[in-house]
mmCIF file of the N, C-alpha and C atoms, coordinates in Angstrom:
data_MODEL
# 
_entry.id   MODEL 
# 
loop_
_atom_site.group_PDB 
_atom_site.id 
_atom_site.type_symbol 
_atom_site.label_atom_id 
_atom_site.label_alt_id 
_atom_site.label_comp_id 
_atom_site.label_asym_id 
_atom_site.label_entity_id 
_atom_site.label_seq_id 
_atom_site.pdbx_PDB_ins_code 
_atom_site.Cartn_x 
_atom_site.Cartn_y 
_atom_site.Cartn_z 
_atom_site.occupancy 
_atom_site.B_iso_or_equiv 
_atom_site.pdbx_formal_charge 
_atom_site.auth_seq_id 
_atom_site.auth_comp_id 
_atom_site.auth_asym_id 
_atom_site.auth_atom_id 
_atom_site.pdbx_PDB_model_num 
ATOM 1   N N  . MET A 1 1  ? -5.981  -13.917 -5.442  1.00 0.00 ? 1  MET A N  1 
ATOM 2   C CA . MET A 1 1  ? -5.137  -12.756 -5.624  1.00 0.00 ? 1  MET A CA 1 
ATOM 3   C C  . MET A 1 1  ? -4.241  -13.012 -6.828  1.00 0.00 ? 1  MET A C  1 
ATOM 4   N N  . ILE A 1 2  ? -4.122  -12.016 -7.674  1.00 0.00 ? 2  ILE A N  1 
ATOM 5   C CA . ILE A 1 2  ? -3.283  -12.102 -8.865  1.00 0.00 ? 2  ILE A CA 1 
ATOM 6   C C  . ILE A 1 2  ? -2.115  -11.137 -8.689  1.00 0.00 ? 2  ILE A C  1 
ATOM 7   N N  . LEU A 1 3  ? -0.907  -11.647 -8.845  1.00 0.00 ? 3  LEU A N  1 
ATOM 8   C CA . LEU A 1 3  ? 0.285   -10.798 -8.788  1.00 0.00 ? 3  LEU A CA 1 
ATOM 9   C C  . LEU A 1 3  ? 0.762   -10.545 -10.198 1.00 0.00 ? 3  LEU A C  1 
ATOM 10  N N  . LYS A 1 4  ? 1.181   -9.333  -10.473 1.00 0.00 ? 4  LYS A N  1 
ATOM 11  C CA . LYS A 1 4  ? 1.658   -8.951  -11.800 1.00 0.00 ? 4  LYS A CA 1 
ATOM 12  C C  . LYS A 1 4  ? 2.962   -8.179  -11.647 1.00 0.00 ? 4  LYS A C  1 
ATOM 13  N N  . VAL A 1 5  ? 3.957   -8.563  -12.411 1.00 0.00 ? 5  VAL A N  1 
ATOM 14  C CA . VAL A 1 5  ? 5.230   -7.849  -12.417 1.00 0.00 ? 5  VAL A CA 1 
ATOM 15  C C  . VAL A 1 5  ? 5.119   -6.714  -13.422 1.00 0.00 ? 5  VAL A C  1 
ATOM 16  N N  . LEU A 1 6  ? 5.528   -5.523  -12.998 1.00 0.00 ? 6  LEU A N  1 
ATOM 17  C CA . LEU A 1 6  ? 5.446   -4.367  -13.879 1.00 0.00 ? 6  LEU A CA 1 
ATOM 18  C C  . LEU A 1 6  ? 6.376   -4.503  -15.075 1.00 0.00 ? 6  LEU A C  1 
ATOM 19  N N  . THR A 1 7  ? 5.930   -3.994  -16.205 1.00 0.00 ? 7  THR A N  1 
ATOM 20  C CA . THR A 1 7  ? 6.779   -3.918  -17.390 1.00 0.00 ? 7  THR A CA 1 
ATOM 21  C C  . THR A 1 7  ? 7.446   -2.546  -17.399 1.00 0.00 ? 7  THR A C  1 
ATOM 22  N N  . LYS A 1 8  ? 8.315   -2.304  -18.356 1.00 0.00 ? 8  LYS A N  1 
ATOM 23  C CA . LYS A 1 8  ? 9.025   -1.021  -18.414 1.00 0.00 ? 8  LYS A CA 1 
ATOM 24  C C  . LYS A 1 8  ? 8.076   0.149   -18.638 1.00 0.00 ? 8  LYS A C  1 
ATOM 25  N N  . SER A 1 9  ? 6.944   -0.091  -19.292 1.00 0.00 ? 9  SER A N  1 
ATOM 26  C CA . SER A 1 9  ? 6.003   0.996   -19.562 1.00 0.00 ? 9  SER A CA 1 
ATOM 27  C C  . SER A 1 9  ? 5.055   1.257   -18.386 1.00 0.00 ? 9  SER A C  1 
ATOM 28  N N  . ASP A 1 10 ? 4.953   0.323   -17.436 1.00 0.00 ? 10 ASP A N  1 
ATOM 29  C CA . ASP A 1 10 ? 4.076   0.488   -16.274 1.00 0.00 ? 10 ASP A CA 1 
ATOM 30  C C  . ASP A 1 10 ? 4.761   1.343   -15.214 1.00 0.00 ? 10 ASP A C  1 
ATOM 31  N N  . ARG A 1 11 ? 3.950   2.047   -14.443 1.00 0.00 ? 11 ARG A N  1 
ATOM 32  C CA . ARG A 1 11 ? 4.457   2.865   -13.347 1.00 0.00 ? 11 ARG A CA 1 
ATOM 33  C C  . ARG A 1 11 ? 3.706   2.504   -12.076 1.00 0.00 ? 11 ARG A C  1 
ATOM 34  N N  . ALA A 1 12 ? 4.421   2.388   -10.981 1.00 0.00 ? 12 ALA A N  1 
ATOM 35  C CA . ALA A 1 12 ? 3.802   2.036   -9.709  1.00 0.00 ? 12 ALA A CA 1 
ATOM 36  C C  . ALA A 1 12 ? 2.860   3.136   -9.230  1.00 0.00 ? 12 ALA A C  1 
ATOM 37  N N  . SER A 1 13 ? 3.121   4.361   -9.611  1.00 0.00 ? 13 SER A N  1 
ATOM 38  C CA . SER A 1 13 ? 2.281   5.472   -9.169  1.00 0.00 ? 13 SER A CA 1 
ATOM 39  C C  . SER A 1 13 ? 0.937   5.525   -9.885  1.00 0.00 ? 13 SER A C  1 
ATOM 40  N N  . SER A 1 14 ? 0.788   4.793   -10.985 1.00 0.00 ? 14 SER A N  1 
ATOM 41  C CA . SER A 1 14 ? -0.495  4.740   -11.688 1.00 0.00 ? 14 SER A CA 1 
ATOM 42  C C  . SER A 1 14 ? -0.811  3.279   -12.017 1.00 0.00 ? 14 SER A C  1 
ATOM 43  N N  . PRO A 1 15 ? -1.409  2.584   -11.047 1.00 0.00 ? 15 PRO A N  1 
ATOM 44  C CA . PRO A 1 15 ? -1.675  1.151   -11.238 1.00 0.00 ? 15 PRO A CA 1 
ATOM 45  C C  . PRO A 1 15 ? -2.724  0.897   -12.320 1.00 0.00 ? 15 PRO A C  1 
ATOM 46  N N  . PRO A 1 16 ? -2.638  -0.254  -12.989 1.00 0.00 ? 16 PRO A N  1 
ATOM 47  C CA . PRO A 1 16 ? -3.678  -0.613  -13.953 1.00 0.00 ? 16 PRO A CA 1 
ATOM 48  C C  . PRO A 1 16 ? -5.021  -0.754  -13.241 1.00 0.00 ? 16 PRO A C  1 
ATOM 49  N N  . GLN A 1 17 ? -6.097  -0.588  -13.986 1.00 0.00 ? 17 GLN A N  1 
ATOM 50  C CA . GLN A 1 17 ? -7.439  -0.693  -13.410 1.00 0.00 ? 17 GLN A CA 1 
ATOM 51  C C  . GLN A 1 17 ? -7.613  -2.031  -12.695 1.00 0.00 ? 17 GLN A C  1 
ATOM 52  N N  . GLY A 1 18 ? -8.050  -1.988  -11.453 1.00 0.00 ? 18 GLY A N  1 
ATOM 53  C CA . GLY A 1 18 ? -8.295  -3.200  -10.684 1.00 0.00 ? 18 GLY A CA 1 
ATOM 54  C C  . GLY A 1 18 ? -7.087  -3.747  -9.944  1.00 0.00 ? 18 GLY A C  1 
ATOM 55  N N  . PHE A 1 19 ? -5.923  -3.083  -10.062 1.00 0.00 ? 19 PHE A N  1 
ATOM 56  C CA . PHE A 1 19 ? -4.708  -3.534  -9.387  1.00 0.00 ? 19 PHE A CA 1 
ATOM 57  C C  . PHE A 1 19 ? -4.261  -2.510  -8.354  1.00 0.00 ? 19 PHE A C  1 
ATOM 58  N N  . VAL A 1 20 ? -3.482  -2.952  -7.383  1.00 0.00 ? 20 VAL A N  1 
ATOM 59  C CA . VAL A 1 20 ? -2.867  -2.091  -6.385  1.00 0.00 ? 20 VAL A CA 1 
ATOM 60  C C  . VAL A 1 20 ? -1.371  -2.306  -6.489  1.00 0.00 ? 20 VAL A C  1 
ATOM 61  N N  . THR A 1 21 ? -0.600  -1.229  -6.508  1.00 0.00 ? 21 THR A N  1 
ATOM 62  C CA . THR A 1 21 ? 0.849   -1.358  -6.566  1.00 0.00 ? 21 THR A CA 1 
ATOM 63  C C  . THR A 1 21 ? 1.447   -1.039  -5.199  1.00 0.00 ? 21 THR A C  1 
ATOM 64  N N  . VAL A 1 22 ? 2.494   -1.758  -4.849  1.00 0.00 ? 22 VAL A N  1 
ATOM 65  C CA . VAL A 1 22 ? 3.207   -1.512  -3.601  1.00 0.00 ? 22 VAL A CA 1 
ATOM 66  C C  . VAL A 1 22 ? 4.706   -1.626  -3.866  1.00 0.00 ? 22 VAL A C  1 
ATOM 67  N N  . TYR A 1 23 ? 5.457   -0.982  -3.015  1.00 0.00 ? 23 TYR A N  1 
ATOM 68  C CA . TYR A 1 23 ? 6.903   -1.074  -3.082  1.00 0.00 ? 23 TYR A CA 1 
ATOM 69  C C  . TYR A 1 23 ? 7.392   -2.068  -2.041  1.00 0.00 ? 23 TYR A C  1 
ATOM 70  N N  . GLU A 1 24 ? 8.606   -2.537  -2.222  1.00 0.00 ? 24 GLU A N  1 
ATOM 71  C CA . GLU A 1 24 ? 9.193   -3.503  -1.297  1.00 0.00 ? 24 GLU A CA 1 
ATOM 72  C C  . GLU A 1 24 ? 9.248   -2.957  0.124   1.00 0.00 ? 24 GLU A C  1 
ATOM 73  N N  . PHE A 1 25 ? 9.552   -1.665  0.269   1.00 0.00 ? 25 PHE A N  1 
ATOM 74  C CA . PHE A 1 25 ? 9.671   -1.111  1.619   1.00 0.00 ? 25 PHE A CA 1 
ATOM 75  C C  . PHE A 1 25 ? 8.344   -1.151  2.362   1.00 0.00 ? 25 PHE A C  1 
ATOM 76  N N  . SER A 1 26 ? 7.217   -1.146  1.641   1.00 0.00 ? 26 SER A N  1 
ATOM 77  C CA . SER A 1 26 ? 5.918   -1.253  2.307   1.00 0.00 ? 26 SER A CA 1 
ATOM 78  C C  . SER A 1 26 ? 5.781   -2.602  2.994   1.00 0.00 ? 26 SER A C  1 
ATOM 79  N N  . LEU A 1 27 ? 6.281   -3.640  2.352   1.00 0.00 ? 27 LEU A N  1 
ATOM 80  C CA . LEU A 1 27 ? 6.242   -4.967  2.948   1.00 0.00 ? 27 LEU A CA 1 
ATOM 81  C C  . LEU A 1 27 ? 7.171   -5.041  4.151   1.00 0.00 ? 27 LEU A C  1 
ATOM 82  N N  . ARG A 1 28 ? 8.312   -4.374  4.059   1.00 0.00 ? 28 ARG A N  1 
ATOM 83  C CA . ARG A 1 28 ? 9.247   -4.341  5.185   1.00 0.00 ? 28 ARG A CA 1 
ATOM 84  C C  . ARG A 1 28 ? 8.683   -3.553  6.363   1.00 0.00 ? 28 ARG A C  1 
ATOM 85  N N  . ALA A 1 29 ? 7.787   -2.581  6.070   1.00 0.00 ? 29 ALA A N  1 
ATOM 86  C CA . ALA A 1 29 ? 7.193   -1.753  7.125   1.00 0.00 ? 29 ALA A CA 1 
ATOM 87  C C  . ALA A 1 29 ? 6.049   -2.469  7.845   1.00 0.00 ? 29 ALA A C  1 
ATOM 88  N N  . GLY A 1 30 ? 5.640   -3.631  7.343   1.00 0.00 ? 30 GLY A N  1 
ATOM 89  C CA . GLY A 1 30 ? 4.604   -4.385  8.038   1.00 0.00 ? 30 GLY A CA 1 
ATOM 90  C C  . GLY A 1 30 ? 3.338   -4.620  7.246   1.00 0.00 ? 30 GLY A C  1 
ATOM 91  N N  . LEU A 1 31 ? 3.282   -4.165  6.013   1.00 0.00 ? 31 LEU A N  1 
ATOM 92  C CA . LEU A 1 31 ? 2.091   -4.380  5.194   1.00 0.00 ? 31 LEU A CA 1 
ATOM 93  C C  . LEU A 1 31 ? 1.962   -5.857  4.847   1.00 0.00 ? 31 LEU A C  1 
ATOM 94  N N  . ARG A 1 32 ? 0.789   -6.405  5.047   1.00 0.00 ? 32 ARG A N  1 
ATOM 95  C CA . ARG A 1 32 ? 0.502   -7.793  4.698   1.00 0.00 ? 32 ARG A CA 1 
ATOM 96  C C  . ARG A 1 32 ? -0.753  -7.834  3.845   1.00 0.00 ? 32 ARG A C  1 
ATOM 97  N N  . PHE A 1 33 ? -0.907  -8.888  3.081   1.00 0.00 ? 33 PHE A N  1 
ATOM 98  C CA . PHE A 1 33 ? -2.075  -9.019  2.212   1.00 0.00 ? 33 PHE A CA 1 
ATOM 99  C C  . PHE A 1 33 ? -2.981  -10.116 2.686   1.00 0.00 ? 33 PHE A C  1 
ATOM 100 N N  . PRO A 1 34 ? -4.263  -9.960  2.598   1.00 0.00 ? 34 PRO A N  1 
ATOM 101 C CA . PRO A 1 34 ? -4.936  -8.734  2.151   1.00 0.00 ? 34 PRO A CA 1 
ATOM 102 C C  . PRO A 1 34 ? -4.771  -7.630  3.182   1.00 0.00 ? 34 PRO A C  1 
ATOM 103 N N  . PRO A 1 35 ? -4.744  -6.372  2.726   1.00 0.00 ? 35 PRO A N  1 
ATOM 104 C CA . PRO A 1 35 ? -4.587  -5.262  3.663   1.00 0.00 ? 35 PRO A CA 1 
ATOM 105 C C  . PRO A 1 35 ? -5.744  -5.233  4.664   1.00 0.00 ? 35 PRO A C  1 
ATOM 106 N N  . SER A 1 36 ? -5.458  -4.776  5.860   1.00 0.00 ? 36 SER A N  1 
ATOM 107 C CA . SER A 1 36 ? -6.495  -4.716  6.891   1.00 0.00 ? 36 SER A CA 1 
ATOM 108 C C  . SER A 1 36 ? -7.551  -3.675  6.497   1.00 0.00 ? 36 SER A C  1 
ATOM 109 N N  . PRO A 1 37 ? -8.789  -3.910  6.899   1.00 0.00 ? 37 PRO A N  1 
ATOM 110 C CA . PRO A 1 37 ? -9.845  -2.929  6.606   1.00 0.00 ? 37 PRO A CA 1 
ATOM 111 C C  . PRO A 1 37 ? -9.534  -1.549  7.185   1.00 0.00 ? 37 PRO A C  1 
ATOM 112 N N  . GLU A 1 38 ? -8.843  -1.519  8.319   1.00 0.00 ? 38 GLU A N  1 
ATOM 113 C CA . GLU A 1 38 ? -8.475  -0.233  8.920   1.00 0.00 ? 38 GLU A CA 1 
ATOM 114 C C  . GLU A 1 38 ? -7.526  0.544   8.017   1.00 0.00 ? 38 GLU A C  1 
ATOM 115 N N  . LEU A 1 39 ? -6.569  -0.156  7.400   1.00 0.00 ? 39 LEU A N  1 
ATOM 116 C CA . LEU A 1 39 ? -5.630  0.505   6.491   1.00 0.00 ? 39 LEU A CA 1 
ATOM 117 C C  . LEU A 1 39 ? -6.374  1.041   5.270   1.00 0.00 ? 39 LEU A C  1 
ATOM 118 N N  . ILE A 1 40 ? -7.284  0.268   4.734   1.00 0.00 ? 40 ILE A N  1 
ATOM 119 C CA . ILE A 1 40 ? -8.068  0.713   3.576   1.00 0.00 ? 40 ILE A CA 1 
ATOM 120 C C  . ILE A 1 40 ? -8.870  1.955   3.934   1.00 0.00 ? 40 ILE A C  1 
ATOM 121 N N  . ASP A 1 41 ? -9.448  1.980   5.151   1.00 0.00 ? 41 ASP A N  1 
ATOM 122 C CA . ASP A 1 41 ? -10.209 3.152   5.599   1.00 0.00 ? 41 ASP A CA 1 
ATOM 123 C C  . ASP A 1 41 ? -9.321  4.386   5.703   1.00 0.00 ? 41 ASP A C  1 
ATOM 124 N N  . VAL A 1 42 ? -8.132  4.234   6.289   1.00 0.00 ? 42 VAL A N  1 
ATOM 125 C CA . VAL A 1 42 ? -7.201  5.358   6.430   1.00 0.00 ? 42 VAL A CA 1 
ATOM 126 C C  . VAL A 1 42 ? -6.805  5.894   5.053   1.00 0.00 ? 42 VAL A C  1 
ATOM 127 N N  . LEU A 1 43 ? -6.500  5.000   4.125   1.00 0.00 ? 43 LEU A N  1 
ATOM 128 C CA . LEU A 1 43 ? -6.106  5.428   2.777   1.00 0.00 ? 43 LEU A CA 1 
ATOM 129 C C  . LEU A 1 43 ? -7.257  6.139   2.070   1.00 0.00 ? 43 LEU A C  1 
ATOM 130 N N  . ALA A 1 44 ? -8.477  5.622   2.227   1.00 0.00 ? 44 ALA A N  1 
ATOM 131 C CA . ALA A 1 44 ? -9.639  6.241   1.589   1.00 0.00 ? 44 ALA A CA 1 
ATOM 132 C C  . ALA A 1 44 ? -9.907  7.628   2.164   1.00 0.00 ? 44 ALA A C  1 
ATOM 133 N N  . ILE A 1 45 ? -9.798  7.775   3.485   1.00 0.00 ? 45 ILE A N  1 
ATOM 134 C CA . ILE A 1 45 ? -10.026 9.074   4.118   1.00 0.00 ? 45 ILE A CA 1 
ATOM 135 C C  . ILE A 1 45 ? -8.989  10.091  3.656   1.00 0.00 ? 45 ILE A C  1 
ATOM 136 N N  . CYS A 1 46 ? -7.728  9.644   3.543   1.00 0.00 ? 46 CYS A N  1 
ATOM 137 C CA . CYS A 1 46 ? -6.638  10.537  3.130   1.00 0.00 ? 46 CYS A CA 1 
ATOM 138 C C  . CYS A 1 46 ? -6.587  10.742  1.619   1.00 0.00 ? 46 CYS A C  1 
ATOM 139 N N  . GLY A 1 47 ? -7.259  9.876   0.868   1.00 0.00 ? 47 GLY A N  1 
ATOM 140 C CA . GLY A 1 47 ? -7.265  9.996   -0.594  1.00 0.00 ? 47 GLY A CA 1 
ATOM 141 C C  . GLY A 1 47 ? -5.934  9.644   -1.233  1.00 0.00 ? 47 GLY A C  1 
ATOM 142 N N  . VAL A 1 48 ? -5.231  8.670   -0.663  1.00 0.00 ? 48 VAL A N  1 
ATOM 143 C CA . VAL A 1 48 ? -3.947  8.251   -1.215  1.00 0.00 ? 48 VAL A CA 1 
ATOM 144 C C  . VAL A 1 48 ? -3.954  6.750   -1.488  1.00 0.00 ? 48 VAL A C  1 
ATOM 145 N N  . SER A 1 49 ? -3.001  6.305   -2.291  1.00 0.00 ? 49 SER A N  1 
ATOM 146 C CA . SER A 1 49 ? -2.857  4.881   -2.561  1.00 0.00 ? 49 SER A CA 1 
ATOM 147 C C  . SER A 1 49 ? -1.668  4.343   -1.778  1.00 0.00 ? 49 SER A C  1 
ATOM 148 N N  . LEU A 1 50 ? -1.558  3.029   -1.729  1.00 0.00 ? 50 LEU A N  1 
ATOM 149 C CA . LEU A 1 50 ? -0.433  2.404   -1.023  1.00 0.00 ? 50 LEU A CA 1 
ATOM 150 C C  . LEU A 1 50 ? 0.907   2.855   -1.592  1.00 0.00 ? 50 LEU A C  1 
ATOM 151 N N  . ALA A 1 51 ? 0.982   3.023   -2.894  1.00 0.00 ? 51 ALA A N  1 
ATOM 152 C CA . ALA A 1 51 ? 2.247   3.379   -3.539  1.00 0.00 ? 51 ALA A CA 1 
ATOM 153 C C  . ALA A 1 51 ? 2.711   4.786   -3.192  1.00 0.00 ? 51 ALA A C  1 
ATOM 154 N N  . GLN A 1 52 ? 1.818   5.631   -2.676  1.00 0.00 ? 52 GLN A N  1 
ATOM 155 C CA . GLN A 1 52 ? 2.181   7.004   -2.367  1.00 0.00 ? 52 GLN A CA 1 
ATOM 156 C C  . GLN A 1 52 ? 2.778   7.180   -0.975  1.00 0.00 ? 52 GLN A C  1 
ATOM 157 N N  . LEU A 1 53 ? 2.697   6.161   -0.141  1.00 0.00 ? 53 LEU A N  1 
ATOM 158 C CA . LEU A 1 53 ? 3.192   6.284   1.226   1.00 0.00 ? 53 LEU A CA 1 
ATOM 159 C C  . LEU A 1 53 ? 4.683   5.990   1.305   1.00 0.00 ? 53 LEU A C  1 
ATOM 160 N N  . SER A 1 54 ? 5.391   6.781   2.080   1.00 0.00 ? 54 SER A N  1 
ATOM 161 C CA . SER A 1 54 ? 6.809   6.533   2.313   1.00 0.00 ? 54 SER A CA 1 
ATOM 162 C C  . SER A 1 54 ? 6.970   5.423   3.347   1.00 0.00 ? 54 SER A C  1 
ATOM 163 N N  . TYR A 1 55 ? 8.179   4.942   3.518   1.00 0.00 ? 55 TYR A N  1 
ATOM 164 C CA . TYR A 1 55 ? 8.459   3.899   4.501   1.00 0.00 ? 55 TYR A CA 1 
ATOM 165 C C  . TYR A 1 55 ? 8.044   4.358   5.895   1.00 0.00 ? 55 TYR A C  1 
ATOM 166 N N  . ARG A 1 56 ? 8.401   5.572   6.241   1.00 0.00 ? 56 ARG A N  1 
ATOM 167 C CA . ARG A 1 56 ? 8.094   6.096   7.574   1.00 0.00 ? 56 ARG A CA 1 
ATOM 168 C C  . ARG A 1 56 ? 6.580   6.208   7.771   1.00 0.00 ? 56 ARG A C  1 
ATOM 169 N N  . ALA A 1 57 ? 5.873   6.724   6.781   1.00 0.00 ? 57 ALA A N  1 
ATOM 170 C CA . ALA A 1 57 ? 4.415   6.849   6.891   1.00 0.00 ? 57 ALA A CA 1 
ATOM 171 C C  . ALA A 1 57 ? 3.761   5.479   7.027   1.00 0.00 ? 57 ALA A C  1 
ATOM 172 N N  . MET A 1 58 ? 4.226   4.509   6.238   1.00 0.00 ? 58 MET A N  1 
ATOM 173 C CA . MET A 1 58 ? 3.665   3.157   6.308   1.00 0.00 ? 58 MET A CA 1 
ATOM 174 C C  . MET A 1 58 ? 3.934   2.554   7.682   1.00 0.00 ? 58 MET A C  1 
ATOM 175 N N  . SER A 1 59 ? 5.138   2.751   8.218   1.00 0.00 ? 59 SER A N  1 
ATOM 176 C CA . SER A 1 59 ? 5.475   2.225   9.537   1.00 0.00 ? 59 SER A CA 1 
ATOM 177 C C  . SER A 1 59 ? 4.595   2.832   10.621  1.00 0.00 ? 59 SER A C  1 
ATOM 178 N N  . ILE A 1 60 ? 4.366   4.135   10.547  1.00 0.00 ? 60 ILE A N  1 
ATOM 179 C CA . ILE A 1 60 ? 3.541   4.811   11.544  1.00 0.00 ? 60 ILE A CA 1 
ATOM 180 C C  . ILE A 1 60 ? 2.099   4.340   11.461  1.00 0.00 ? 60 ILE A C  1 
ATOM 181 N N  . ILE A 1 61 ? 1.542   4.269   10.261  1.00 0.00 ? 61 ILE A N  1 
ATOM 182 C CA . ILE A 1 61 ? 0.154   3.830   10.105  1.00 0.00 ? 61 ILE A CA 1 
ATOM 183 C C  . ILE A 1 61 ? -0.026  2.403   10.588  1.00 0.00 ? 61 ILE A C  1 
ATOM 184 N N  . MET A 1 62 ? 0.886   1.504   10.208  1.00 0.00 ? 62 MET A N  1 
ATOM 185 C CA . MET A 1 62 ? 0.762   0.113   10.638  1.00 0.00 ? 62 MET A CA 1 
ATOM 186 C C  . MET A 1 62 ? 0.920   0.000   12.162  1.00 0.00 ? 62 MET A C  1 
ATOM 187 N N  . GLY A 1 63 ? 1.803   0.798   12.748  1.00 0.00 ? 63 GLY A N  1 
ATOM 188 C CA . GLY A 1 63 ? 1.974   0.792   14.200  1.00 0.00 ? 63 GLY A CA 1 
ATOM 189 C C  . GLY A 1 63 ? 0.731   1.285   14.915  1.00 0.00 ? 63 GLY A C  1 
ATOM 190 N N  . LEU A 1 64 ? 0.104   2.337   14.391  1.00 0.00 ? 64 LEU A N  1 
ATOM 191 C CA . LEU A 1 64 ? -1.118  2.841   15.001  1.00 0.00 ? 64 LEU A CA 1 
ATOM 192 C C  . LEU A 1 64 ? -2.267  1.853   14.892  1.00 0.00 ? 64 LEU A C  1 
ATOM 193 N N  . ILE A 1 65 ? -2.357  1.158   13.759  1.00 0.00 ? 65 ILE A N  1 
ATOM 194 C CA . ILE A 1 65 ? -3.401  0.148   13.598  1.00 0.00 ? 65 ILE A CA 1 
ATOM 195 C C  . ILE A 1 65 ? -3.223  -0.961  14.617  1.00 0.00 ? 65 ILE A C  1 
ATOM 196 N N  . VAL A 1 66 ? -1.988  -1.414  14.806  1.00 0.00 ? 66 VAL A N  1 
ATOM 197 C CA . VAL A 1 66 ? -1.726  -2.468  15.788  1.00 0.00 ? 66 VAL A CA 1 
ATOM 198 C C  . VAL A 1 66 ? -2.010  -1.963  17.199  1.00 0.00 ? 66 VAL A C  1 
ATOM 199 N N  . LEU A 1 67 ? -1.637  -0.711  17.495  1.00 0.00 ? 67 LEU A N  1 
ATOM 200 C CA . LEU A 1 67 ? -1.835  -0.150  18.825  1.00 0.00 ? 67 LEU A CA 1 
ATOM 201 C C  . LEU A 1 67 ? -3.315  -0.041  19.189  1.00 0.00 ? 67 LEU A C  1 
ATOM 202 N N  . PHE A 1 68 ? -4.118  0.395   18.228  1.00 0.00 ? 68 PHE A N  1 
ATOM 203 C CA . PHE A 1 68 ? -5.542  0.584   18.512  1.00 0.00 ? 68 PHE A CA 1 
ATOM 204 C C  . PHE A 1 68 ? -6.307  -0.674  18.271  1.00 0.00 ? 68 PHE A C  1 
# 
């Protein structure tokens, strides 16, 4: 896994090719790396990236994954 710190010209909402961007609150909501296959499936079905989820949405999704 390669970690990259964003520069001033980079935006979390548009990650560089081959990278995934996340916010600190996603980690606080329970996101761990590598992301679970269930989370990847949910994101693919919804057509969103990790950076687009709010804290509440991330908490709910991670809670549902753990519950099921």
